[in-house]
N, C-alpha and C positions, 0 to 999 in steps of 0.2 A: 668662069666666075666673072661677074660684072666688075668693070673698073670703078674704083671709088671716085667720087666727085670732089671730096675735100680731104686735106691732109689729116692723118691719124684717124680716119673714119674706118679703115680696114687695115688690120695689122697681122703680121705673122709673129709667133713667139716660139722660141726653142731654147734649148740648153746647150752650153759647153761645160762639160764636167771632166773630172779626172785630171785637173790641173794641180800642180804643186802648190800647196797653200802659201799665201804671201800677203804682204801688207800688214798693217796694224791689227786688222780683224782676222787675219789668216783665211782670207777668202780662197775657196777651192773650186769655184764655178762662176759662170756668168749666165744671166738671163739675157738673151739676145732678142730684141724687138725691132722689127722692120716695118716702116710705114709703106704700104703698097703703092701709094700715089707718088710721094716725093722720093722714095727709096732711101730715106733717112734711116740711120741705124742707131739704136741705143744699146749699149753694152753695160748691163747692171751687175756689178760684182755681188756675189752672194755665196752661200754655202750649199753644197749638194744636200746636206742634211736638213735644210730649212723645211718647215712645214708648209702646208697649203696656205695657212693663215699668214705666215711670214712672207711668202711669195706674193700674196694679195696685197699686203702692206707695202712691199717694195714696188709693186705695180702701181698702187694708188699714189704713193709719194713721188714717183718718177715719171709716170705717164699721165694718169688721170688728172693730177693736180696741175699739170702744165699744158696738156694737150686736150683734155676732156676725155669722156668715156667713148671708146670706139663702138661703132655699130656692129662690126664683125671682127672676131678674133679667129685666126687660122692657126691651129696648133696640132702637134702630134698627140697621141693618146697617152701622154704622161699621166701617171696616177694623180699628180697634184692638180692637173687641169681637168680631170674627169671626176674629181672628188665631189662629195655632196656639198662641201663648203664652197668650192668654186662654182658649182651649178647654181647655188643660191646667190653667189656674188654676181654671176652673169645676169641672173633674173633681176636682181636689185638695180643693176646698171642699165638694163634694157638692151643688153648685148647678145647677139646671136653668135654661136660657136660653130665653126666648121672644122671637124677633125680630119686631118690629112692621113692618107694611108699610102703605102708603097704602090698600091694599085691605082691610085688617083693622083699622080704627081702634079696634075694641072692645078690643084688647089694650092700648091706651093710654088712651083715654077721658079721665077726669077728671085723671089724672096728667099727661097730655100738655098739657091746657089749663093746668095749674098751671105746667108747665115754660115754656110760652109766656108766661104772666104774669110769671114770674121773669126771663125773657129781656128782656121789655119794661122791667121795673124796673132790671135791671142795665145795660142799654144807656143808659137815662136817667141813672142814677147816674154811670156812667163818663163820659158826655158832659158832665154838670154838673161833675164833678171836673176835667176837662181845661179847661173854660172858666174855672174859678175856682182854678186851681192856685197862683196868686200870693197868694191870700188866706188 
């Protein structure tokens, strides 16, 4: 895959789910977004149960509104990202989508390892927060 020339032009997106609900909103998941050029990571708290539209709104408010629409999004084949809603959303933005598979790890590479590292950190943080919620 070609290296991006500008920040937030090509991004990877994935989920961290199965977390103990926490915070005022009782979030139980994170949408992790990695900029492939700068390696900047955004961890957006959300709910595993959020719809494709909820996820698009989260993406719009936290990425597109501050960084612009990416040219390429690399993601796994999560049903939210393969839904008709998101297909229309990609078309509206003029964004191409590359769905990664276990057979083509080069589409993810470093970004996927960064997502895995963030997942580890978030799971530890959430577990620590629950153990120490009375302090």
